C-alpha positions as CSV (number, residue, x, y, z in Angstrom):
1,M,97.2,108.1,123.1
2,L,98.1,107.5,119.5
3,T,96.1,104.7,117.9
4,A,96.7,102.6,114.8
5,G,93.3,103.7,113.6
6,S,94.2,107.4,113.7
7,V,97.4,106.7,111.7
8,V,95.5,104.7,109.1
9,A,92.8,107.4,108.8
10,L,95.4,110.1,108.2
11,A,97.1,107.9,105.7
12,R,93.8,107.2,103.9
13,E,93.2,111.0,103.6
14,A,96.7,111.5,102.1
15,L,96.2,108.6,99.7
16,I,92.7,109.9,98.7
17,D,91.4,106.4,99.6
18,T,88.4,107.3,101.9
19,V,85.4,105.7,100.2
20,E,84.8,102.7,102.5
21,D,83.1,100.5,99.9
22,A,85.9,101.1,97.4
23,Y,89.1,101.1,99.3
24,R,92.2,100.6,97.1
25,W,94.2,99.3,100.0
26,S,92.6,97.0,102.4
27,D,92.5,97.7,106.1
28,A,94.7,94.7,106.8
29,V,97.4,96.1,104.4
30,L,97.4,99.6,106.0
31,Y,97.3,98.3,109.5
32,R,100.3,96.1,108.8
33,F,102.1,99.1,107.4
34,A,101.1,101.2,110.5
35,F,102.7,98.6,112.8
36,D,105.8,98.4,110.5
37,A,106.0,102.3,110.7
38,R,106.2,101.9,114.5
39,R,109.1,99.6,114.1
40,Q,110.8,102.0,111.6
41,L,110.3,104.9,114.0
42,N,112.0,102.9,116.8
43,S,115.0,102.4,114.5
44,A,115.2,106.0,113.5
45,R,114.4,107.3,117.0
46,P,115.4,104.9,119.7
47,C,114.0,107.3,122.3
48,T,110.5,106.1,121.2
49,L,111.3,102.8,122.9
50,Y,111.1,104.6,126.3
51,N,108.5,106.2,128.4
52,G,110.7,108.5,130.5
53,V,113.4,106.1,131.7
54,T,111.2,103.0,131.4
55,L,111.7,100.7,128.4
56,I,108.4,100.0,126.7
57,R,107.6,96.4,125.8
58,Y,105.6,96.6,122.7
59,D,104.1,93.5,121.1
60,Y,103.5,93.9,117.4
61,P,100.2,92.3,116.5
62,D,99.9,89.8,113.6
63,V,97.5,91.4,111.1
64,R,95.8,88.9,108.8
65,D,93.5,89.6,105.9
66,G,89.8,89.2,106.6
67,V,86.7,90.7,107.9
68,G,86.8,92.7,111.2
69,V,90.4,93.9,110.8
70,K,89.5,97.5,111.3
71,G,87.4,96.7,114.4
72,E,90.2,94.7,115.9
73,F,93.1,97.1,115.4
74,E,91.5,100.6,115.1
75,G,91.8,101.4,118.8
76,H,95.2,99.6,119.2
77,D,97.4,101.9,121.3
78,L,100.8,102.4,119.6
79,I,102.2,103.7,122.9
80,L,103.5,106.9,121.3
81,D,102.8,110.5,121.7
82,E,100.3,112.0,119.3
83,R,103.1,114.1,117.7
84,W,104.3,111.0,115.8
85,R,100.9,110.5,113.9
86,E,101.9,112.4,110.8
87,C,105.3,110.7,110.7
88,L,103.8,107.2,110.9
89,A,101.1,108.1,108.3
90,A,103.8,109.2,105.9
91,Y,105.5,105.8,106.2
92,V,102.2,104.1,105.6
93,C,101.6,106.1,102.5
94,Y,105.1,105.3,101.3
95,R,104.6,101.6,101.7
96,A,101.1,101.7,100.0
97,L,102.3,103.6,97.0
98,A,105.4,101.5,96.7
99,I,103.2,98.5,95.9
100,D,102.7,100.0,92.4
101,S,106.4,100.3,91.8
102,S,105.9,100.0,88.0
103,D,103.9,103.3,88.0
104,T,106.5,106.1,87.9
105,A,104.2,108.7,89.4
106,N,103.4,106.5,92.4
107,M,107.1,105.8,93.0
108,N,107.8,109.5,92.9
109,L,105.0,110.0,95.5
110,A,106.2,107.1,97.5
111,G,109.7,108.7,97.6
112,A,108.2,112.0,98.7
113,H,106.3,110.3,101.6
114,L,109.5,108.4,102.6
115,A,111.4,111.7,102.7
116,R,108.7,113.2,104.8
117,F,108.8,110.2,107.2
118,K,112.6,110.6,107.5
119,E,112.3,114.4,108.1
120,L,109.6,114.1,110.7
121,S,111.4,111.2,112.5
122,Q,114.3,113.5,113.1
123,L,112.4,116.4,114.7
């Protein structure tokens, strides 16, 4: 079972944003990006919409800023195989770094994470 929390944790490691009292990106922002990554993977790989021959009905939660976001969404099942974890985390990193689009270094890193997402989504 792949959870939103495991994707966000991997993304935080890649973003070097692991000090809980001093997060650069809030939990709400990264969880929104994780659910958006799920949507993007569905577009890139329509097979992720199915479990065998059964179409998966996936309801994307509405993540709002505030206290308790991590507790509410950390264990949220993305209904995907664990092999997609790195792929989704790469997309989360891309979105997080793209926030600072005026910083050339961050945009270059964002582009690298997007390329990694595209590469992994095609495997």
